[in-house]
C-alpha positions as CSV (number, residue, x, y, z in Angstrom):
1,X,-5.4,-14.5,-34.1
2,X,-7.9,-16.8,-35.7
3,X,-11.6,-16.3,-35.4
4,X,-11.9,-19.7,-33.5
5,X,-10.0,-18.4,-30.5
6,X,-11.1,-16.3,-27.6
7,X,-8.8,-13.7,-26.2
8,X,-9.0,-13.2,-22.5
9,X,-7.7,-9.9,-21.2
10,X,-6.4,-9.4,-17.7
11,X,-5.9,-13.0,-16.7
12,X,-2.7,-14.7,-15.6
13,X,-1.7,-18.2,-16.4
14,X,-0.1,-18.7,-13.0
15,X,-1.2,-16.5,-10.2
16,X,1.5,-14.8,-8.2
17,X,1.7,-13.1,-4.8
18,X,1.9,-9.3,-4.5
19,X,4.8,-8.3,-2.2
20,X,4.0,-5.4,0.2
21,X,5.6,-3.6,3.1
22,X,3.9,-2.0,6.1
23,X,6.1,0.8,7.6
24,X,5.3,1.9,11.2
25,X,7.2,4.9,12.3
26,X,8.5,5.4,15.8
27,X,6.0,8.2,16.3
28,X,3.2,5.6,16.3
29,X,4.8,3.5,19.1
30,X,3.7,4.0,22.7
31,X,5.7,3.5,25.9
32,X,4.5,0.8,28.3
33,X,4.2,3.3,31.1
34,X,3.8,7.0,30.5
35,X,4.6,8.0,34.1
36,X,8.0,6.2,34.1
37,X,9.0,6.6,30.4
38,X,12.5,8.1,29.9
39,X,12.5,8.7,26.2
40,X,13.0,11.6,23.9
41,X,10.8,11.8,20.8
42,X,12.4,13.7,17.9
43,X,11.7,14.1,14.2
44,X,11.5,10.5,13.0
45,X,12.8,8.6,16.0
46,X,12.6,7.8,19.7
47,X,15.7,7.6,21.8
48,X,16.4,6.7,25.4
49,X,17.0,9.3,28.1
50,X,18.4,7.0,30.8
51,X,20.9,4.3,31.4
52,X,19.1,3.1,34.5
53,X,16.3,1.0,33.0
54,X,15.1,-0.6,29.8
55,X,12.5,1.4,27.9
56,X,9.8,-0.6,26.2
57,X,7.7,0.7,23.3
58,X,4.8,-1.0,21.7
59,X,4.0,-0.5,18.0
60,X,0.6,-1.8,16.9
61,X,0.7,-3.4,13.4
62,X,-2.6,-3.2,11.6
63,X,-2.5,-5.7,8.7
64,X,-5.2,-6.7,6.3
65,X,-6.8,-10.1,6.6
66,X,-5.6,-13.0,4.4
67,X,-2.1,-11.8,3.9
68,X,1.0,-13.8,4.8
69,X,3.7,-12.1,6.9
70,X,7.2,-13.0,5.6
71,X,9.6,-10.9,7.7
72,X,9.6,-8.3,10.5
73,X,12.4,-5.7,10.9
74,X,13.2,-2.7,13.1
75,X,15.7,0.0,12.3
76,X,17.7,1.7,15.1
77,X,21.0,2.6,16.6
78,X,22.8,1.0,19.4
79,X,25.4,3.5,20.4
80,X,27.6,1.4,22.7
81,X,28.0,-2.2,23.7
82,X,26.6,-1.2,27.1
83,X,23.3,-0.3,25.4
84,X,20.6,-2.8,24.2
85,X,18.2,-2.8,21.3
86,X,15.8,-5.7,20.7
87,X,12.3,-6.5,19.4
88,X,9.6,-9.2,19.8
89,X,6.8,-9.6,17.4
90,X,3.5,-10.9,18.9
91,X,0.3,-12.4,17.5
92,X,-2.7,-11.3,19.6
93,X,-6.0,-13.0,19.5
94,X,-9.5,-11.7,20.3
95,X,-9.3,-13.7,23.5
96,X,-6.4,-11.6,24.7
97,X,-3.6,-14.2,24.4
98,X,-0.2,-13.2,23.0
99,X,2.1,-15.5,21.1
100,X,5.7,-14.7,20.5
101,X,6.3,-15.1,16.7
102,X,9.8,-13.5,16.3
103,X,12.5,-12.1,18.6
104,X,15.8,-10.4,17.6
105,X,18.5,-8.7,19.7
106,X,21.3,-6.5,18.4
107,X,24.8,-7.8,18.7
108,X,26.4,-4.8,16.9
109,X,26.8,-1.1,17.5
110,X,25.8,1.7,15.2
111,X,22.8,2.1,12.9
112,X,21.3,-1.2,11.9
113,X,18.3,-3.1,10.7
114,X,17.3,-6.1,12.9
115,X,15.5,-8.8,10.9
116,X,13.5,-11.7,12.0
117,X,13.9,-15.1,10.4
118,X,11.8,-15.9,7.4
119,X,8.2,-16.7,8.4
120,X,4.9,-17.7,6.9
121,X,2.3,-16.2,9.3
122,X,-1.2,-16.0,7.9
123,X,-3.0,-12.9,9.2
124,X,-6.4,-14.4,9.5
125,X,-9.5,-12.8,10.8
126,X,-9.5,-12.2,14.6
127,X,-5.7,-11.8,14.8
128,X,-3.8,-8.6,15.6
129,X,-0.1,-8.0,15.8
130,X,2.2,-5.9,18.0
131,X,5.9,-5.2,17.9
132,X,7.6,-4.7,21.3
133,X,10.8,-2.7,21.0
134,X,13.2,-2.7,24.0
135,X,15.9,-0.1,24.4
136,X,18.5,0.5,27.1
137,X,20.9,3.4,26.8
138,X,24.6,3.2,27.5
139,X,26.8,5.8,29.1
140,X,28.2,8.9,27.4
141,X,27.4,10.9,24.3
142,X,27.1,7.8,22.2
143,X,24.9,6.2,24.9
144,X,21.3,6.8,23.7
145,X,19.7,4.0,21.8
146,X,17.5,5.1,18.9
147,X,14.5,3.5,17.3
148,X,13.2,4.7,13.9
149,X,10.7,2.3,12.4
150,X,9.2,-1.2,12.2
151,X,8.9,-2.7,8.7
152,X,6.7,-5.7,8.0
153,X,7.1,-7.5,4.7
154,X,4.0,-9.5,3.6
155,X,2.4,-11.0,0.5
156,X,-1.1,-11.0,-0.6
157,X,-2.6,-13.3,-3.2
158,X,-4.3,-10.6,-5.2
159,X,-5.7,-7.1,-5.0
160,X,-9.2,-8.4,-4.4
161,X,-8.2,-10.1,-1.1
162,X,-7.3,-8.0,1.9
163,X,-6.6,-4.3,1.1
């Protein structure tokens, strides 16, 4: 390098986004009503303990500000076609309003990952997020519906923004 040039260390010519994932285990989710919840909490998952009603779980999603949410997924098992597994991802504001950002229902049986469509949701200050997971068990030994985790894929512009 010639003496007339200055070397800059640690800079990028074109900035890029850093891809991250937030994994929320089923153990962090709460039922909507503790007095009527019909669930079994085991190592690493929640499963239904009834075929009579839909069990709803809420998983709060704490995201750093200034990141962009790209995709939301849940992982679970729908044992039979009589069972149901679905999620809705909500944006919550400080004023208390909830906006549905993504919804996905299972159409298959067995272990699966349900994924939202691609999105570009900016997690700005004053916004919070919540994933609602709905499970309804089917009959028989294969009847229980299992929920293991929520995975939120997001990007951040650099390490000095967000956390």
